[in-house]
C-alpha positions as a Python dict, from the first residue, in 0.01 Angstrom:
ca = {
    (1, 'M'): (0, 0, 0),
    (2, 'A'): (296, 233, 45),
    (3, 'R'): (338, 270, -332),
    (4, 'G'): (-18, 401, -370),
    (5, 'Q'): (46, 682, -121),
    (6, 'Q'): (376, 772, -287),
    (7, 'K'): (202, 786, -624),
    (8, 'I'): (-63, 1028, -493),
    (9, 'Q'): (201, 1251, -333),
    (10, 'S'): (407, 1252, -651),
    (11, 'Q'): (105, 1349, -862),
    (12, 'Q'): (18, 1633, -625),
    (13, 'K'): (377, 1758, -627),
    (14, 'N'): (392, 1750, -1008),
    (15, 'A'): (54, 1925, -1039),
    (16, 'K'): (173, 2203, -808),
    (17, 'K'): (496, 2245, -1009),
    (18, 'A'): (302, 2260, -1337),
    (19, 'A'): (59, 2519, -1198),
    (20, 'E'): (344, 2742, -1079),
    (21, 'K'): (521, 2713, -1413),
    (22, 'K'): (204, 2795, -1605),
    (23, 'K'): (128, 3091, -1379),
    (24, 'S'): (473, 3246, -1415),
    (25, 'H'): (482, 3184, -1790),
    (26, 'G'): (145, 3350, -1851),
    (27, 'A'): (248, 3672, -1678),
    (28, 'D'): (560, 3700, -1892),
    (29, 'Q'): (358, 3675, -2214),
    (30, 'K'): (112, 3934, -2096),
    (31, 'T'): (392, 4175, -2003),
    (32, 'A'): (569, 4122, -2335),
    (33, 'A'): (250, 4178, -2532),
    (34, 'K'): (179, 4500, -2346),
    (35, 'A'): (534, 4624, -2406),
    (36, 'A'): (494, 4563, -2781),
    (37, 'L'): (205, 4814, -2802),
    (38, 'V'): (410, 5123, -2871),
    (39, 'H'): (183, 5339, -3092),
    (40, 'T'): (-118, 5513, -2938),
    (41, 'C'): (-401, 5665, -3137),
    (42, 'P'): (-443, 6031, -3035),
    (43, 'V'): (-820, 6020, -3095),
    (44, 'C'): (-935, 5703, -2915),
    (45, 'R'): (-619, 5609, -2720),
    (46, 'T'): (-609, 5258, -2867),
    (47, 'Q'): (-261, 5104, -2866),
    (48, 'M'): (-111, 4926, -3167),
    (49, 'P'): (214, 4733, -3221),
    (50, 'D'): (337, 4883, -3549),
    (51, 'P'): (290, 5193, -3768),
    (52, 'K'): (124, 5000, -4054),
    (53, 'T'): (-154, 4876, -3826),
    (54, 'F'): (-178, 5221, -3673),
    (55, 'K'): (-231, 5382, -4013),
    (56, 'Q'): (-493, 5125, -4114),
    (57, 'H'): (-674, 5184, -3786),
    (58, 'F'): (-664, 5558, -3827),
    (59, 'E'): (-792, 5550, -4186),
    (60, 'S'): (-1080, 5316, -4104),
    (61, 'K'): (-1188, 5447, -3762),
    (62, 'H'): (-1116, 5820, -3792),
    (63, 'P'): (-1153, 5917, -4161),
    (64, 'K'): (-1257, 6276, -4086),
    (65, 'S'): (-972, 6350, -3846),
    (66, 'P'): (-644, 6489, -3980),
    (67, 'M'): (-367, 6231, -4020),
    (68, 'P'): (-97, 6252, -3751),
    (69, 'P'): (242, 6362, -3888),
    (70, 'E'): (413, 6037, -3784),
    (71, 'L'): (184, 5844, -4024),
    (72, 'A'): (238, 6064, -4330),
    (73, 'D'): (513, 5851, -4485),
    (74, 'V'): (397, 5504, -4371),
    (75, 'Q'): (291, 5262, -4645),
    (76, 'A'): (-24, 5071, -4552),
}
């Protein structure tokens, strides 16, 4: 019967390790994704990762607003 108890303890230990690893890994991805959002729309304050996406957003969501100077030379 000793092996049954050891098996249960081992499974619990491994589950705890996996949960800690998953928890720490998820936070790193979230932080990295947030850091990648470097462009902010001056009209609606939406954040975007690159200038191409920013220009597409601006043209589709804010067609009547004047184009920001940083988007003047970006090819969409």
